[in-house]
N, CA and C of each residue as an Amber inpcrd file, in Angstrom:
protein
   651
 170.6550000 224.3260000  58.8040000 169.5410000 225.1760000  58.4160000
 169.4350000 226.3810000  59.3340000 169.6460000 226.1470000  60.6500000
 169.5270000 227.2240000  61.6190000 170.6730000 228.2170000  61.5180000
 171.8050000 227.7980000  60.9200000 172.9660000 228.6760000  60.8230000
 172.8200000 229.7210000  59.7210000 171.8430000 229.5790000  58.8400000
 171.6760000 230.5260000  57.7490000 170.9870000 231.7910000  58.2310000
 171.3880000 232.9000000  57.6500000 170.7660000 234.1640000  57.9920000
 169.3950000 234.2630000  57.3350000 168.5770000 235.1660000  57.8370000
 167.2490000 235.3810000  57.2640000 167.3820000 235.8160000  55.8100000
 168.3860000 236.6520000  55.5370000 168.5700000 237.1430000  54.1690000
 168.8840000 235.9960000  53.2090000 169.7520000 235.0760000  53.6560000
 170.0910000 233.9530000  52.7880000 168.8710000 233.0800000  52.5410000
 168.0520000 232.8680000  53.5830000 166.8440000 232.0750000  53.3960000
 165.9060000 232.7380000  52.3940000 165.7690000 234.0670000  52.4780000
 164.9010000 234.7820000  51.5420000 165.4150000 234.6390000  50.1100000
 166.7270000 234.7280000  49.9360000 167.3180000 234.5730000  48.6000000
 167.0450000 233.1740000  48.0620000 167.2260000 232.1690000  48.9100000
 166.9970000 230.7930000  48.4780000 165.5280000 230.5560000  48.1350000
 164.6260000 231.1740000  48.8680000 163.1970000 231.0200000  48.5810000
 162.8470000 231.6960000  47.2560000 163.4500000 232.8690000  46.9990000
 163.2290000 233.5390000  45.7030000 163.7150000 232.6430000  44.5650000
 164.9070000 232.0430000  44.7270000 165.4360000 231.1280000  43.7140000
 164.4820000 229.9500000  43.5250000 163.9920000 229.4080000  44.6410000
 163.0370000 228.3010000  44.5810000 161.7970000 228.6800000  43.7910000
 161.2580000 229.8770000  44.0440000 160.0280000 230.2990000  43.3610000
 160.2630000 230.5110000  41.8710000 161.4590000 230.9900000  41.5040000
 161.7940000 231.1240000  40.0800000 161.8170000 229.7480000  39.4270000
 162.4890000 228.8020000  40.0840000 162.5360000 227.4400000  39.5640000
 161.1610000 226.8080000  39.4930000 160.3360000 227.0640000  40.5100000
 158.9770000 226.5170000  40.5440000 158.1440000 227.0570000  39.3870000
 158.3030000 228.3360000  39.0920000 157.5660000 228.9400000  37.9880000
 157.9980000 228.3320000  36.6520000 159.3150000 228.1830000  36.4650000
 159.8240000 227.5600000  35.2280000 159.3000000 226.1350000  35.1040000
 159.3730000 225.3690000  36.2020000 158.9440000 223.9710000  36.1770000
 157.4670000 223.8460000  35.8260000 156.6510000 224.7170000  36.3970000
 155.2080000 224.6020000  36.1550000 154.8050000 225.1680000  34.7970000
 155.6530000 226.0120000  34.2130000 155.4360000 226.3610000  32.8110000
 155.6040000 225.1040000  31.9560000 156.6270000 224.3130000  32.2890000
 156.8330000 223.0510000  31.5900000 155.6770000 222.0930000  31.7960000
 155.1760000 222.0140000  33.0320000 154.0270000 221.1500000  33.3170000
 152.8230000 221.5710000  32.4740000 152.6340000 222.8790000  32.3240000
 151.4970000 223.3740000  31.5500000 151.6120000 222.9810000  30.0800000
 152.8130000 223.1150000  29.5050000 153.0200000 222.6510000  28.1320000
 152.6980000 221.1610000  28.0200000 153.1210000 220.4370000  29.0330000
 152.8850000 219.0090000  29.0850000 151.3800000 218.7190000  29.0950000
 150.6360000 219.4220000  29.9280000 149.2080000 219.1490000  30.0900000
 148.3760000 219.5830000  28.8880000 148.7310000 220.7410000  28.2490000
 147.8900000 221.2170000  27.1470000 148.0540000 220.3530000  25.9020000
 149.1140000 219.5320000  25.8620000 149.2540000 218.5940000  24.7480000
 148.2230000 217.4670000  24.8490000 147.6570000 217.2940000  26.0500000
 146.6020000 216.2970000  26.3140000 147.0130000 214.8890000  25.8840000
 148.2230000 214.5020000  26.2400000 148.6890000 213.1610000  25.9070000
 148.9510000 212.3380000  27.1710000 148.4430000 212.8040000  28.3010000
 148.6200000 212.1000000  29.5580000 149.0190000 213.0490000  30.6680000
 148.8900000 212.5940000  31.8970000 149.2580000 213.4070000  33.0550000
 150.6280000 212.9760000  33.5630000 151.2450000 213.8130000  34.3940000
 152.5480000 213.4510000  34.9460000 152.3740000 212.3300000  35.9820000
 153.4250000 211.5620000  36.2710000 153.3030000 210.3680000  37.1090000
 152.6380000 210.5920000  38.4650000 153.0120000 211.6570000  39.1650000
 152.4340000 211.8760000  40.4930000 150.9290000 212.1140000  40.3950000
 150.5030000 212.8690000  39.3870000 149.0760000 213.1540000  39.2510000
 148.2900000 211.9490000  38.7420000 148.9540000 211.0070000  38.0600000
 148.2890000 209.7440000  37.7220000 147.9270000 208.9970000  39.0090000
 148.8640000 209.0020000  39.9610000 148.5990000 208.3770000  41.2560000
 147.4440000 209.0750000  41.9670000 147.4770000 210.4200000  42.0010000
 146.4160000 211.1790000  42.6610000 145.0710000 210.9210000  41.9850000
 145.0910000 210.9090000  40.6570000 143.8680000 210.6640000  39.8850000
 143.2990000 209.2770000  40.2200000 144.1720000 208.2720000  40.2780000
 143.7230000 206.9270000  40.6050000 143.1440000 206.8260000  42.0040000
 143.8160000 207.4530000  42.9710000 143.3020000 207.4540000  44.3430000
 141.9540000 208.1630000  44.4200000 141.8320000 209.2820000  43.7210000
 140.5760000 210.0360000  43.7250000 139.4330000 209.1980000  43.1460000
 139.6790000 208.5540000  42.0090000 138.6370000 207.7500000  41.3680000
 138.2560000 206.5380000  42.2160000 139.2250000 206.0170000  42.9630000
 138.9720000 204.8280000  43.7770000 138.1410000 205.1430000  45.0140000
 138.4470000 206.2670000  45.6650000 137.8500000 206.5300000  46.9670000
 136.7500000 207.5920000  46.9680000 136.6160000 208.3770000  45.8870000
 135.6120000 209.4490000  45.9020000 134.1940000 208.8990000  45.9620000
 133.9840000 207.6880000  45.4490000 132.6420000 207.0930000  45.5270000
 132.2290000 206.7750000  46.9480000 133.2160000 206.3940000  47.7760000
 132.9220000 206.0490000  49.1730000 132.8970000 207.2750000  50.0730000
 133.7770000 208.2300000  49.7550000 133.8810000 209.4480000  50.5700000
 133.5820000 210.6570000  49.7010000 132.3260000 211.0900000  49.7590000
 131.8640000 212.1390000  48.8400000 132.5810000 213.4740000  49.0290000
 133.1650000 213.7110000  50.2040000 133.8200000 214.9940000  50.4820000
 135.1510000 215.1280000  49.7470000 135.6680000 214.0060000  49.2070000
 136.9630000 214.0480000  48.5450000 136.8770000 214.7530000  47.1970000
 137.8890000 215.5680000  46.9230000 138.0820000 216.1410000  45.5940000
 139.5020000 215.7990000  45.1650000 139.8070000 216.0160000  43.8840000
 141.1640000 215.7450000  43.3990000 142.1750000 216.5680000  44.1920000
 141.8500000 217.8580000  44.4190000 142.7560000 218.7330000  45.1610000
 142.9730000 218.2730000  46.5910000 141.9050000 217.8010000  47.2460000
 142.0390000 217.3350000  48.6320000 142.8730000 216.0680000  48.7160000
 142.7200000 215.1840000  47.7440000 143.5470000 213.9730000  47.7190000
 145.0130000 214.3600000  47.5330000 145.2740000 215.3290000  46.6170000
 146.6410000 215.7930000  46.3680000 147.2550000 216.3520000  47.6420000
 146.5200000 217.2250000  48.3190000 147.0180000 217.8180000  49.5670000
 147.2380000 216.7350000  50.6170000 146.3030000 215.7800000  50.7040000
 146.4060000 214.7100000  51.6910000 147.6550000 213.8650000  51.4940000
 147.9550000 213.4970000  50.2370000 149.1410000 212.6880000  49.9690000
 150.4100000 213.4890000  50.2690000 150.4120000 214.7750000  49.9030000
 151.5710000 215.6350000  50.1990000 151.8070000 215.7260000  51.7050000
 150.7250000 215.9220000  52.4720000 150.8480000 216.0060000  53.9290000
 151.3240000 214.6820000  54.5190000 150.8690000 213.5720000  53.9190000
 151.3070000 212.2580000  54.3970000 152.8100000 212.0810000  54.1850000
 153.2990000 212.4930000  53.0110000 154.7380000 212.4040000  52.7350000
 155.5220000 213.2490000  53.7400000 155.0390000 214.4770000  53.9860000
 155.7160000 215.3570000  54.9510000 155.7020000 214.7370000  56.3410000
 154.5510000 214.1620000  56.7470000 154.4340000 213.5580000  58.0740000
 155.4250000 212.4100000  58.2390000 155.5210000 211.5550000  57.2240000
 156.4590000 210.4240000  57.2880000 157.8870000 210.9380000  57.4570000
 158.2350000 211.9840000  56.7060000 159.6010000 212.5170000  56.8010000
 159.8470000 213.2180000  58.1300000 158.8260000 213.8920000  58.6680000
 158.9790000 214.5310000  59.9720000 159.2370000 213.4930000  61.0650000
 158.6410000 212.3090000  60.8920000 158.8090000 211.2480000  61.8780000
 160.1100000 210.4740000  61.6970000 160.6470000 210.4930000  60.4680000
 161.8500000 209.7020000  60.1820000 163.1070000 210.5590000  60.0630000
 163.0550000 211.5810000  59.2260000 164.2300000 212.4380000  59.0360000
 163.7580000 213.8250000  58.6070000 163.5700000 214.6960000  59.5660000
 162.9630000 216.0010000  59.3030000 163.8700000 216.9600000  58.5420000
 165.1180000 216.5890000  58.2980000 166.0360000 217.4670000  57.5630000
 165.5380000 217.7550000  56.1520000 164.7290000 216.8590000  55.6080000
 164.2870000 217.0060000  54.2250000 163.0400000 217.8880000  54.0880000
 162.4030000 218.2280000  55.1950000 161.1870000 219.0500000  55.1490000
 161.5510000 220.4900000  55.4690000 161.3480000 221.3740000  54.4960000
 161.7230000 222.7780000  54.6570000 160.5730000 223.6670000  54.2230000
 160.7210000 224.9630000  54.4290000 159.6510000 225.8960000  54.0980000
 159.3020000 225.8460000  52.6110000 160.3080000 225.6030000  51.7710000
 160.0670000 225.5150000  50.3410000 159.2040000 224.3260000  49.9580000
 159.2420000 223.2530000  50.7630000 158.4040000 222.0890000  50.5030000
 156.9410000 222.4900000  50.5600000 156.5900000 223.2520000  51.5870000
 155.2060000 223.7110000  51.7300000 154.8460000 224.6880000  50.6140000
 155.7730000 225.5990000  50.2690000 155.5120000 226.5630000  49.1970000
 155.2550000 225.8570000  47.8660000 156.0520000 224.8160000  47.5750000
 155.8710000 224.0760000  46.3170000 154.4790000 223.4840000  46.2380000
 153.9990000 222.9670000  47.3440000 152.7120000 222.2920000  47.3450000
 151.5440000 223.2680000  47.3230000 151.7550000 224.4640000  47.8730000
 150.6890000 225.4730000  47.8960000 150.6350000 226.2450000  46.5810000
 151.7980000 226.5790000  46.0350000 151.8630000 227.5000000  44.8880000
 151.7800000 226.8180000  43.5340000 152.0510000 225.5270000  43.4660000
 152.0900000 224.8490000  42.1790000 150.7870000 224.9400000  41.4050000
 149.6760000 224.6550000  42.0730000 148.3610000 224.6830000  41.4190000
 148.0150000 226.0310000  40.8140000 148.0880000 227.1280000  41.5960000
 147.7780000 228.4480000  41.0310000 148.6830000 228.8470000  39.8630000
 149.9710000 228.4700000  39.9050000 150.8830000 228.7880000  38.7970000
 150.4410000 228.0550000  37.5340000 150.0800000 226.7740000  37.6720000
 149.6030000 226.0030000  36.5270000 148.3220000 226.6140000  35.9670000
 147.4050000 227.0220000  36.8540000 146.1470000 227.6350000  36.4070000
 146.4190000 228.8980000  35.5880000 147.3940000 229.7040000  36.0380000
 147.7370000 230.9400000  35.3390000 148.2780000 230.6420000  33.9470000
 149.2500000 229.7400000  33.8530000 149.8420000 229.4120000  32.5570000
 148.8430000 228.7090000  31.6440000 147.9600000 227.9030000  32.2190000
 146.9460000 227.2230000  31.4080000 146.0370000 228.2360000  30.7270000
 145.6240000 229.2560000  31.4790000 144.7770000 230.2980000  30.9000000
 145.4910000 231.0450000  29.7820000 146.8050000 231.2470000  29.9290000
 147.5690000 231.9780000  28.9190000 147.8530000 231.1360000  27.6730000
 148.0730000 229.8290000  27.8600000 148.5300000 228.9790000  26.7590000
 147.4150000 228.2030000  26.0540000 146.2670000 228.0650000  26.6980000
 145.1690000 227.3110000  26.0880000 144.7760000 227.8450000  24.7100000
 144.7720000 229.1880000  24.4880000 144.4180000 229.6890000  23.1440000
 145.3200000 229.1800000  22.0180000 146.4580000 228.5730000  22.3390000
 147.3190000 228.0110000  21.2980000 146.6540000 226.8440000  20.5620000
 145.6430000 226.2220000  21.2090000 144.9120000 225.0990000  20.6160000
 145.8550000 223.9810000  20.1720000 146.7540000 223.6030000  21.0720000
 147.7200000 222.5500000  20.7550000 147.0150000 221.2310000  20.4210000
 145.8180000 221.0160000  21.0190000 145.1160000 219.7480000  20.8070000
 144.7740000 219.5170000  19.3390000 144.6730000 220.5910000  18.5650000
 144.3280000 220.4460000  17.1480000 145.5690000 220.2320000  16.2710000
 146.7520000 220.2940000  16.8500000 147.9790000 220.1080000  16.0830000
 148.1670000 218.6360000  15.7330000 148.9620000 218.3230000  14.7010000
 149.2860000 216.9190000  14.4010000 149.9870000 216.2640000  15.5860000
 149.8480000 214.9440000  15.6920000 150.4130000 214.2130000  16.8210000
 151.9170000 214.4490000  17.0050000 152.7480000 214.4390000  15.9460000
 154.1880000 214.6900000  16.1600000 154.4650000 216.0460000  16.7970000
 153.6890000 217.0590000  16.3990000 153.8780000 218.3940000  16.9790000
 153.4790000 218.4030000  18.4490000 152.4130000 217.6860000  18.7890000
 151.9770000 217.6170000  20.1880000 152.9920000 216.8750000  21.0420000
 153.5820000 215.8200000  20.4870000 154.6240000 215.0850000  21.2120000
 155.8460000 215.9860000  21.4310000 156.1710000 216.8180000  20.4160000
 157.2980000 217.7440000  20.5500000 157.0310000 218.7620000  21.6630000
 155.7920000 219.2870000  21.7190000 155.4120000 220.2250000  22.7910000
 155.5320000 219.5420000  24.1470000 155.0770000 218.2970000  24.2060000
 155.1350000 217.5360000  25.4470000 156.5800000 217.3070000  25.8840000
 157.4390000 216.9190000  24.9430000 158.8550000 216.6820000  25.2670000
 159.5260000 217.9690000  25.7350000 159.2060000 219.0890000  25.0720000
 159.7460000 220.3820000  25.4880000 159.2900000 220.7110000  26.9100000
 158.0240000 220.4320000  27.1890000 157.5090000 220.6670000  28.5350000
 158.2480000 219.8490000  29.5800000 158.5750000 218.5970000  29.2400000
 159.3110000 217.7350000  30.1710000 160.7040000 218.2890000  30.4510000
 161.3690000 218.7950000  29.4080000 162.7170000 219.3520000  29.5790000
 162.6600000 220.6070000  30.4510000 161.6960000 221.4900000  30.1710000
 161.5550000 222.7120000  30.9760000 161.2090000 222.3600000  32.4170000
 160.3230000 221.3690000  32.5910000 159.9780000 220.8950000  33.9340000
 161.2210000 220.4140000  34.6670000 162.0500000 219.6130000  33.9970000
 163.2570000 219.0760000  34.6260000 164.2240000 220.1930000  35.0060000
 164.3840000 221.1820000  34.1120000 165.2890000 222.2920000  34.3990000
 164.7970000 223.0930000  35.6090000 163.5080000 223.4130000  35.6140000
 162.9680000 224.1980000  36.7210000 163.0560000 223.4760000  38.0470000
 162.7660000 222.1830000  38.0260000 162.7460000 221.4640000  39.3000000
 164.1580000 221.2930000  39.8580000 165.1830000 221.2470000  38.9870000
 166.5470000 221.1670000  39.5100000 166.9600000 222.4740000  40.1690000
 166.4460000 223.6000000  39.6770000 166.6790000 224.8790000  40.3690000
 166.0310000 224.8360000  41.7440000 164.8160000 224.3020000  41.8020000
 164.1080000 224.1860000  43.0790000 164.9130000 223.3170000  44.0430000
 165.3530000 222.1570000  43.5680000 166.1010000 221.2350000  44.4330000
 167.3940000 221.8830000  44.9280000 168.1290000 222.5440000  44.0290000
 169.4140000 223.1190000  44.4010000 169.2980000 224.4470000  45.1400000
 168.0920000 225.0070000  45.2220000 167.9090000 226.1820000  46.0880000
 168.1170000 225.7830000  47.5440000 167.9590000 224.4920000  47.8300000
 168.1180000 223.9430000  49.1840000 167.1580000 224.6060000  50.1670000
 165.9640000 224.9840000  49.6480000 164.9370000 225.5430000  50.5210000
 163.7190000 224.6240000  50.5620000 163.7970000 223.4830000  49.8690000
 162.6850000 222.5430000  49.8340000 162.3200000 222.1840000  48.4120000
 161.4230000 221.2110000  48.2550000 160.9930000 220.7960000  46.9220000
 159.6240000 220.1410000  46.9900000 159.0870000 219.7960000  45.8060000
 157.7540000 219.2270000  45.7170000 157.7180000 217.7490000  46.0880000
 156.5240000 217.1370000  46.0910000 156.3480000 215.7930000  46.6500000
 157.1120000 214.6820000  45.9320000 156.9830000 214.5780000  44.5940000
 157.6640000 213.4710000  43.9170000 159.1770000 213.6590000  43.9050000
 159.6340000 214.9080000  43.7260000 161.0730000 215.1740000  43.7920000
 161.6020000 214.9240000  45.2020000 160.7850000 215.2570000  46.2000000
 161.1840000 215.0510000  47.5910000 161.4220000 213.5660000  47.8590000
 160.5010000 212.7140000  47.3970000 160.6540000 211.2670000  47.5720000
 161.9230000 210.7880000  46.8810000 162.1480000 211.2430000  45.6380000
 163.3320000 210.8120000  44.8780000 164.6260000 211.3010000  45.5220000
 164.6360000 212.5390000  46.0070000 165.8230000 213.0980000  46.6600000
 166.1710000 212.2980000  47.9180000 165.1580000 212.0120000  48.7370000
 165.3960000 211.2770000  49.9890000 165.9520000 209.8890000  49.6980000
 165.3270000 209.1650000  48.7650000 165.7730000 207.8010000  48.4490000
 167.1840000 207.8180000  47.8620000 167.4450000 208.7450000  46.9400000
 168.7810000 208.7970000  46.3240000 169.8490000 209.1490000  47.3550000
 169.5090000 210.0480000  48.2980000 170.4640000 210.3860000  49.3600000
 170.7280000 209.1910000  50.2720000 169.6600000 208.5030000  50.6540000
 169.7920000 207.3840000  51.5870000 170.5560000 206.2180000  50.9720000
 170.2640000 205.9280000  49.6900000 170.9000000 204.7930000  49.0290000
 172.1990000 205.1750000  48.3260000 172.4990000 206.4840000  48.3010000
 173.6920000 206.9900000  47.6130000 173.6980000 206.5800000  46.1340000
 172.5270000 206.7000000  45.5210000 172.3690000 206.3990000  44.1050000
 172.0730000 207.6820000  43.3370000 172.2560000 207.6340000  42.0030000
 172.0080000 208.8060000  41.1740000 170.5430000 209.2230000  41.2280000
 170.3270000 210.5290000  41.3630000 168.9610000 211.0540000  41.4130000
 168.1820000 210.6780000  40.1570000 168.8400000 210.7530000  38.9900000
 168.1380000 210.5040000  37.7320000 167.5650000 209.0930000  37.6750000
 168.3280000 208.1110000  38.1870000 167.8570000 206.7230000  38.1850000
 166.7080000 206.5490000  39.1700000 166.8650000 207.1030000  40.3650000
 165.8350000 206.9790000  41.3950000 164.5530000 207.6800000  40.9660000
 164.6940000 208.8340000  40.2930000 163.5120000 209.5630000  39.8390000
 162.7020000 208.7050000  38.8540000 163.3720000 207.9910000  37.9570000
 162.6700000 207.1060000  37.0240000 161.9180000 206.0210000  37.8030000
 162.5870000 205.3990000  38.7640000 161.9580000 204.3280000  39.5380000
 160.7480000 204.8310000  40.3160000 160.8810000 206.0130000  40.9230000
 159.7660000 206.6010000  41.6780000 158.5950000 206.8950000  40.7490000
 158.8850000 207.5030000  39.5940000 157.8160000 207.8460000  38.6520000
 157.1270000 206.5990000  38.1050000 157.8990000 205.5560000  37.8020000
 157.3090000 204.3130000  37.3020000 156.4030000 203.6880000  38.3640000
 156.8240000 203.7380000  39.6160000 155.9830000 203.2240000  40.7030000
 154.6920000 204.0230000  40.8280000 154.7970000 205.3620000  40.7160000
 153.5940000 206.2000000  40.7700000 152.6430000 205.8580000  39.6240000
 153.1960000 205.7060000  38.4170000 152.3720000 205.3940000  37.2440000
 151.7030000 204.0350000  37.4140000 152.4680000 203.0460000  37.8420000
 151.9150000 201.6980000  38.0050000 150.8020000 201.6840000  39.0430000
 151.0500000 202.3260000  40.1930000 150.0320000 202.3670000  41.2430000
 148.8000000 203.1320000  40.7780000 149.0220000 204.2850000  40.1160000
 147.8960000 205.0800000  39.6260000 147.0820000 204.3410000  38.5840000
 147.7590000 203.6220000  37.6750000 147.0700000 202.8610000  36.6340000
 146.2320000 201.7480000  37.2510000 146.7720000 201.0400000  38.2470000
 146.0400000 199.9680000  38.9130000 144.8060000 200.5010000  39.6430000
 144.8960000 201.7550000  40.1020000 143.7750000 202.3730000  40.8150000
 142.7840000 203.0510000  39.8710000 143.1050000 203.0880000  38.5860000
 142.1670000 203.6660000  37.6130000 142.5750000 205.0010000  37.0490000
 143.8130000 205.4280000  37.2720000 144.2850000 206.6840000  36.6980000
 144.5190000 206.5590000  35.1980000 144.4540000 207.6880000  34.4940000
 144.6250000 207.6910000  33.0420000 146.1070000 207.7990000  32.6860000
 146.5830000 206.8390000  31.9060000 147.9800000 206.8210000  31.4880000
 148.0330000 206.9870000  29.9700000 148.7800000 207.9890000  29.4940000
 148.9350000 208.2140000  28.0620000 150.3900000 208.1990000  27.6720000
 150.6640000 208.4310000  26.4050000 152.0490000 208.4490000  25.9220000
 152.8670000 209.5200000  26.6470000 152.2140000 210.6240000  27.0010000
 152.9160000 211.6920000  27.7250000 153.3570000 211.2640000  29.0970000
 152.5500000 210.4250000  29.7510000 152.9070000 209.9130000  31.0740000
 154.1800000 209.0890000  30.9880000 154.2590000 208.2300000  29.9800000
 155.4200000 207.3520000  29.8080000 156.6610000 208.1860000  29.4710000
 156.4970000 209.1650000  28.5620000 157.6280000 210.0270000  28.2010000
 158.1330000 210.7840000  29.4280000 157.2030000 211.3170000  30.2000000
 157.5720000 212.0750000  31.3990000 158.3020000 211.1870000  32.4040000
 157.7930000 209.9580000  32.6000000 158.3770000 209.0640000  33.5980000
 159.8200000 208.7080000  33.2650000 160.1330000 208.5710000  31.9670000
 161.4720000 208.1300000  31.5860000 162.3860000 209.2690000  31.1260000
 161.8240000 210.4650000  30.8890000 162.6310000 211.5680000  30.3630000
 163.0730000 212.5530000  31.4320000 162.1790000 212.8680000  32.3680000
 162.4670000 213.9360000  33.3270000 163.6770000 213.6050000  34.2000000
 163.7690000 212.3740000  34.7030000 164.8860000 212.0070000  35.5750000
 166.2480000 212.1920000  34.9260000 166.4860000 211.5900000  33.7370000
 167.7910000 211.7630000  33.0790000 168.1110000 213.2180000  32.7190000
 167.0940000 213.9730000  32.2510000 167.3310000 215.3840000  31.9210000
 167.6920000 216.1520000  33.1830000 166.9950000 215.8640000  34.2760000
 167.3080000 216.5200000  35.5520000 168.7300000 216.1910000  35.9930000
 169.1560000 214.9450000  35.7490000 170.5200000 214.5640000  36.1010000
 171.5640000 215.4020000  35.3880000 171.2590000 215.8250000  34.1570000
 172.1720000 216.6900000  33.4070000 172.1930000 218.1130000  33.9740000
 171.0210000 218.5950000  34.4230000 170.9020000 219.9860000  34.8620000
 171.3280000 220.2020000  36.3160000 171.2960000 219.1540000  37.1350000
 171.5630000 219.3260000  38.5710000 172.9100000 219.9870000  38.8690000
 174.0350000 219.5010000  38.3190000 175.3180000 220.1530000  38.6440000
 175.4070000 221.5810000  38.1210000 174.8010000 221.8320000  36.9530000
 174.8080000 223.1880000  36.3770000 174.0760000 224.1530000  37.2930000
 172.8970000 223.7610000  37.7380000 172.0980000 224.6510000  38.5800000
 172.6320000 224.7480000  39.9990000 173.3560000 223.7320000  40.4450000
 174.0040000 223.8400000  41.7530000 175.0540000 224.9470000  41.7290000
 175.8550000 224.9950000  40.6700000 176.8660000 226.0560000  40.5420000
 176.1940000 227.4220000  40.4070000 175.0880000 227.4720000  39.6490000
 174.3680000 228.7320000  39.4490000 173.8160000 229.2630000  40.7630000
 173.1660000 228.3890000  41.5280000 172.5750000 228.8100000  42.8080000
 173.6650000 229.2460000  43.7780000 174.7470000 228.4870000  43.8720000
 175.8260000 228.8450000  44.7870000 176.4630000 230.1780000  44.4340000
 176.5540000 230.4420000  43.1280000 177.1230000 231.7100000  42.6700000
 176.2270000 232.8730000  43.0820000 174.9070000 232.6980000  42.9050000
 173.9570000 233.7750000  43.2500000 173.9240000 233.9960000  44.7500000
 173.8370000 232.9190000  45.5140000 173.7910000 233.0420000  46.9830000
 175.0930000 233.6230000  47.4930000 176.2100000 233.2030000  46.9010000
 177.5130000 233.7130000  47.3230000 177.6540000 235.2100000  47.0820000
 177.0750000 235.6980000  45.9870000 177.1740000 237.1260000  45.6670000
 176.2610000 237.9800000  46.5220000 175.0600000 237.4300000  46.8170000
 174.0430000 238.2650000  47.4710000 173.9680000 238.1060000  48.9660000
 174.3060000 236.9100000  49.4550000 174.1010000 236.6430000  50.8910000
 175.2140000 237.2900000  51.7210000
């Protein structure tokens, strides 16, 4: 990491932000279908509902930030190679990007569409999310919380990212559901679809990122 020039780091961060924007456009399509939340947010929702009654200062956003910081802290104590500037950017910028796209896409009134059309919008959102997040991962400048957990486990166990991502998402959904989070058909589709789709896009986007960095850096 220290051997990279400032220019290369800036290029990788720009690539990361492009991927983050694409991914969160997909998340927005996913959310406006109103068929469930993504696995990580089911966990956050469950934790918020469980503890907000005891600790009035908690909000959904504060719980989200707290869990993200906890993941970063654990990695800093165990293997800090996985914590990069892009990790922090993903966690700070994701919310505002979703808010922007939500304001733009809400007038589509997807909720009034027939169920098959809403499921199609949701599936499209999952594919776009998977494509964007693989750009983020292959920028090698950092990634978001659930992808970070899946990347670390897959690297440590030398297993396919797509398989580990499914296992991580299923664990998040199960824990969130037990804590009172809302699980819908979209949650299940996201948990089982994003990992395999990401597995298809990872090698493609690795070549794309290397080509761009090689030309510009």
